C-alpha positions in Angstrom: 0.1 -0.2 0.3 2.6 2.1 0.6 4.8 1.4 -2.2 1.8 2.2 -4.4 1.4 5.8 -3.0 5.1 6.4 -3.3 4.9 5.4 -6.8 2.2 7.9 -7.7 3.9 10.7 -6.1 6.7 10.0 -7.7 5.0 9.9 -11.0 3.9 13.4 -10.7 7.1 14.9 -9.3 8.5 13.5 -12.4 5.8 15.0 -14.3 6.1 18.3 -12.8 9.7 18.6 -13.2 9.6 17.5 -17.0 7.1 20.2 -17.5 8.8 23.2 -15.7 11.3 24.1 -18.5 8.2 24.4 -20.6 6.5 27.1 -18.4 9.7 29.2 -18.0 10.2 28.6 -14.2 13.8 27.9 -13.0 14.1 24.6 -10.8 14.0 25.2 -7.1 17.4 23.7 -7.1 18.8 26.8 -9.0 17.4 29.5 -7.4 19.3 28.8 -4.0 21.9 26.3 -2.7 24.7 24.6 -4.0 24.4 23.5 -7.6 25.4 20.1 -8.9 29.1 20.8 -8.4 28.6 21.7 -5.1 29.3 25.5 -5.8 26.8 28.4 -5.2 24.7 29.3 -8.3 25.5 32.2 -10.5 22.6 34.8 -10.6 21.6 35.7 -13.9 22.5 39.4 -13.7 25.7 40.8 -11.8 25.4 43.5 -9.5 25.7 46.6 -10.8 25.7 45.7 -14.4 22.7 47.2 -15.6 21.9 50.0 -17.9 23.1 53.2 -16.5 25.0 51.6 -13.8 28.8 51.7 -13.6 31.5 50.2 -11.1 31.3 51.7 -7.3 33.9 54.2 -6.9 35.9 53.5 -3.7 35.8 55.9 -1.1 38.8 58.0 -0.9 40.5 59.0 2.6 39.5 62.3 3.8 42.4 64.8 3.1 44.1 66.5 6.4 44.5 70.1 5.6 47.8 71.6 6.1 48.5 74.1 8.6 50.1 76.9 7.2 53.7 77.3 7.8 55.5 79.7 9.9 57.4 82.2 8.1 58.9 85.9 8.7 59.4 88.9 6.0 61.4 92.2 6.3 61.0 95.2 4.5 63.5 97.8 4.4 63.5 101.7 3.1 66.5 104.3 2.9 67.1 108.1 3.2 67.4 108.4 -0.2 69.8 108.2 -3.1 72.7 110.4 -1.6 73.8 111.3 1.8 75.9 114.2 2.7 79.2 113.4 5.1 78.5 114.9 8.5 75.0 114.4 8.3 72.2 112.3 10.0 69.9 109.8 8.4 67.2 107.3 9.2 67.0 104.0 7.9 63.5 102.2 8.7 62.7 98.6 8.6 59.6 96.6 9.3 59.0 92.9 10.6 56.1 90.7 9.4 55.0 87.5 11.0 53.1 84.9 9.8 51.6 81.3 10.9 49.7 79.5 13.8 50.9 79.4 17.0 51.6 81.6 19.8 53.7 85.1 19.6 57.2 84.6 19.3 60.5 86.8 20.4 61.7 88.9 16.9 65.3 90.1 16.8 66.4 92.4 13.9 70.3 93.0 13.2 72.0 95.0 10.5 75.7 95.4 9.9 76.7 99.0 9.3 79.6 100.1 6.8 82.7 102.0 8.2 81.5 105.2 6.8 78.6 105.3 8.9 78.1 105.7 12.9 75.5 104.2 14.9 73.6 107.2 16.6 70.2 105.7 18.1 67.5 103.3 17.5 63.7 102.5 18.0 62.7 99.4 19.6 65.6 98.9 21.9 68.4 99.1 19.4 72.0 98.7 20.4 75.4 98.5 18.5 78.4 96.2 19.1 81.3 97.7 16.7 79.7 97.8 13.3 76.6 95.3 14.1 73.1 96.7 15.5 71.0 94.5 17.2 67.4 95.6 17.9 64.8 93.4 20.5 61.7 93.7 18.8 59.9 91.7 21.7 57.0 89.2 21.2 55.3 89.3 17.7 52.4 87.6 17.2 51.5 85.8 13.8 50.0 88.3 11.4 51.4 91.3 13.3 53.9 93.7 11.6 56.2 95.6 13.9 58.2 98.7 12.7 61.7 100.0 13.5 64.6 102.3 12.8 68.2 102.9 13.0 69.6 106.2 12.8 73.3 106.9 11.7 75.5 109.3 10.5 77.6 109.8 7.8 81.6 110.1 8.2 83.0 113.3 7.1 86.2 111.5 5.6 83.5 109.4 3.5 84.5 109.2 -0.1 82.4 110.9 -2.8 80.4 108.4 -4.6 80.8 105.8 -2.3 78.1 103.2 -2.1 76.5 102.3 1.5 75.3 98.9 1.7 73.8 97.6 4.8 72.5 93.9 4.7 70.1 93.1 7.8 68.3 89.9 8.7 65.3 89.1 11.2 64.8 86.0 13.4 61.2 84.8 14.9 60.5 81.5 16.1 63.3 80.0 14.2 62.5 81.3 11.0 64.7 83.7 9.4 64.7 86.2 6.5 67.3 88.5 5.0 67.1 92.0 3.3 69.4 94.9 2.2 68.7 98.6 2.8 68.6 100.3 -0.7 72.0 101.6 -1.3 72.7 105.3 -0.6 75.5 106.9 -2.4 77.9 109.7 -0.9 77.4 113.0 -2.4 79.9 115.2 -4.0 81.0 117.8 -1.8 83.6 120.7 -1.6 84.7 123.2 0.8 86.0 126.5 -1.0 87.8 129.1 0.9 88.6 132.6 -0.2 91.4 135.1 1.1 92.2 138.5 0.1 95.2 141.0 0.0 93.8 144.7 0.0 95.5 148.0 0.6 94.7 149.6 3.9 94.7 153.2 2.1 94.5 154.4 -1.4 94.6 158.1 -2.5 91.4 159.2 -4.2 91.3 158.7 -8.0 94.0 156.4 -8.2 93.0 152.6 -9.3 93.6 150.5 -6.5 95.1 146.8 -6.8 93.5 143.7 -5.3 94.6 140.0 -5.1 92.3 137.0 -4.0 93.1 133.4 -3.5 90.0 130.4 -3.7 91.4 127.3 -2.2 89.6 123.9 -2.5 89.7 121.8 0.7 87.6 119.1 -0.7 87.1 116.1 -0.8 85.5 116.4 -4.3 86.7 118.4 -7.0 84.4 121.7 -7.1 82.9 122.5 -10.5 81.9 125.8 -12.1 83.6 127.8 -9.6 82.8 131.7 -9.7 83.7 134.7 -7.9 81.1 137.8 -7.5 81.8 141.2 -6.5 79.4 143.7 -5.4 80.2 147.0 -4.6 80.7 151.1 -5.6 83.7 150.1 -7.8 84.2 149.8 -11.5 86.6 147.0 -12.9 89.5 147.8 -15.0 91.1 146.0 -17.7 94.0 144.0 -17.1 92.2 140.7 -16.0 90.7 138.5 -18.8 89.0 136.0 -16.2 86.6 139.1 -14.8 84.0 140.6 -16.8 82.3 144.1 -15.4 78.5 143.6 -14.0 75.5 146.0 -12.9 76.9 146.2 -9.3 80.5 144.8 -9.6 82.0 142.5 -11.6 82.4 138.4 -11.7 85.3 136.1 -12.3 85.4 132.7 -14.0 87.6 130.2 -11.9 86.5 127.2 -13.6 86.9 123.8 -11.8 89.2 123.3 -8.8 90.5 119.8 -7.6 90.8 119.0 -4.1 93.7 120.8 -2.3 94.2 123.3 -5.5 94.3 127.0 -5.3 93.7 129.8 -7.7 94.9 133.7 -7.4 93.0 136.3 -8.9 94.5 139.9 -9.5 92.3 143.0 -10.8 92.4 146.6 -10.2 89.2 148.6 -9.5 88.3 152.3 -9.5 86.0 153.5 -6.7 82.8 155.2 -7.6 82.5 158.8 -7.8 80.3 159.3 -4.4 83.3 157.3 -2.9 85.5 160.5 -2.0 88.5 161.2 0.2 88.0 160.6 3.7 85.7 157.5 3.2 86.0 153.8 3.4 85.5 151.8 0.1 83.6 148.7 1.1 82.8 146.0 -1.5 82.1 142.1 -1.1 83.3 139.1 -2.9 81.5 135.8 -2.9 82.7 132.4 -4.2 80.4 130.0 -5.7 80.0 126.5 -7.3 77.7 123.8 -8.5 79.2 121.2 -6.4 77.4 121.2 -2.8 79.6 123.3 -0.4 79.6 121.6 3.2 81.1 125.1 4.9 79.5 128.0 3.4 80.7 130.6 6.0 84.4 130.6 4.2 82.9 131.6 0.8 82.8 135.3 0.9 85.4 138.0 1.8 85.0 141.7 2.2 87.5 144.2 0.8 88.1 147.5 2.8 90.3 150.4 1.7 90.4 154.1 3.2 90.9 156.9 0.6 93.1 159.6 1.3 93.3 162.9 -0.3 94.8 163.2 -3.7 98.5 164.5 -3.8 98.6 168.3 -4.3 100.8 169.3 -7.2 104.2 170.6 -5.8 104.8 174.7 -6.8 108.2 174.8 -8.6 110.6 177.8 -8.0 111.2 179.9 -11.2 114.5 179.0 -12.4 117.8 181.3 -12.3 118.7 182.5 -15.8 122.0 182.0 -16.5 124.3 185.1 -17.7 124.9 185.2 -21.1 127.9 185.5 -23.2 127.5 189.4 -23.9 126.6 190.3 -20.4 129.6 188.6 -19.1 131.9 190.3 -21.5 130.5 193.7 -20.3 130.9 192.5 -16.6 134.4 191.4 -17.5 135.5 195.1 -19.1 133.6 196.7 -16.1 136.0 195.1 -13.9 139.1 196.1 -15.7 138.4 199.7 -17.0 141.8 200.7 -17.3 142.8 198.0 -19.5 139.6 198.9 -21.7 141.1 202.6 -22.0 144.4 201.6 -22.3 143.4 199.5 -25.4 141.5 202.7 -27.0 144.2 205.2 -26.6 146.3 205.7 -30.0 150.0 205.2 -29.3 151.7 208.8 -30.1 153.6 209.5 -33.3 157.5 209.5 -33.3 157.7 212.3 -35.8 156.0 214.5 -33.5 158.7 215.9 -31.2 160.4 217.2 -34.4 
């Protein structure tokens, strides 16, 4: 009984299995579970291979943002292109700190040339030899601190000498370097005037003068002229001088350091400067080159006029006696001889 029922069920099962492919129904054994070879069954479509679907992109690891690096910058400026010996100038600078973190101590250093002498500074500056150091104190990130060093140009600085000042700054183990703008020593000279003038002169006569112009350096004095002004009239005799409305001007030319030029000229006082008065006029020397000491560029001429010498009266000259008058005087002194000469001799025959 039991065998018959088993056989029937088996026949139906076979019939169902046989009809399944015709109906398009996949066998249950292929839907899930291991296949005939013991492996896993493959799905009809792979995951993510449909139309409009690509491969899944792998997730990138989040990029860590880099912290801004610490840095420091140094800005410099100068007094100008040229500087004059003996004068004092300022050299400003500024320090800018950048980066995260707390404030850090900043230190500025500069090396001066031998032609500059440190005078003072802003931001706690001090010098040791030719090195200047300024303690800028704590500087925060993003902060700019300004400073300045003041120095004097030596009087012995050579003309056209280039003054170069290298500088550095340190902040939180960072360092920056920058040079100050180059400044050159100006070409300067020192002209000095000396004169020789007579203390007195007679009115109405020409007065001689002598003037010396010396250049004490340090550079050559270019386009040197002497200007004289006063109640005088220049007389001919010096080709380097020409008259002007109120005096005259003399061309000297160029004077090298240590060179001296001598001018000699003669002047006539104006008509209103008479005897008993003092003739005064002033001479001034100029140059296209800068003069460091203008106080010795001028000289004053002073000459007292005396009365003109009166012509001496000549006594009338005695006339010398003429020969005729002398002969008469001679005969007057010897009248006897004259009478004797005129008396005739007696005739010898008169006694008879």
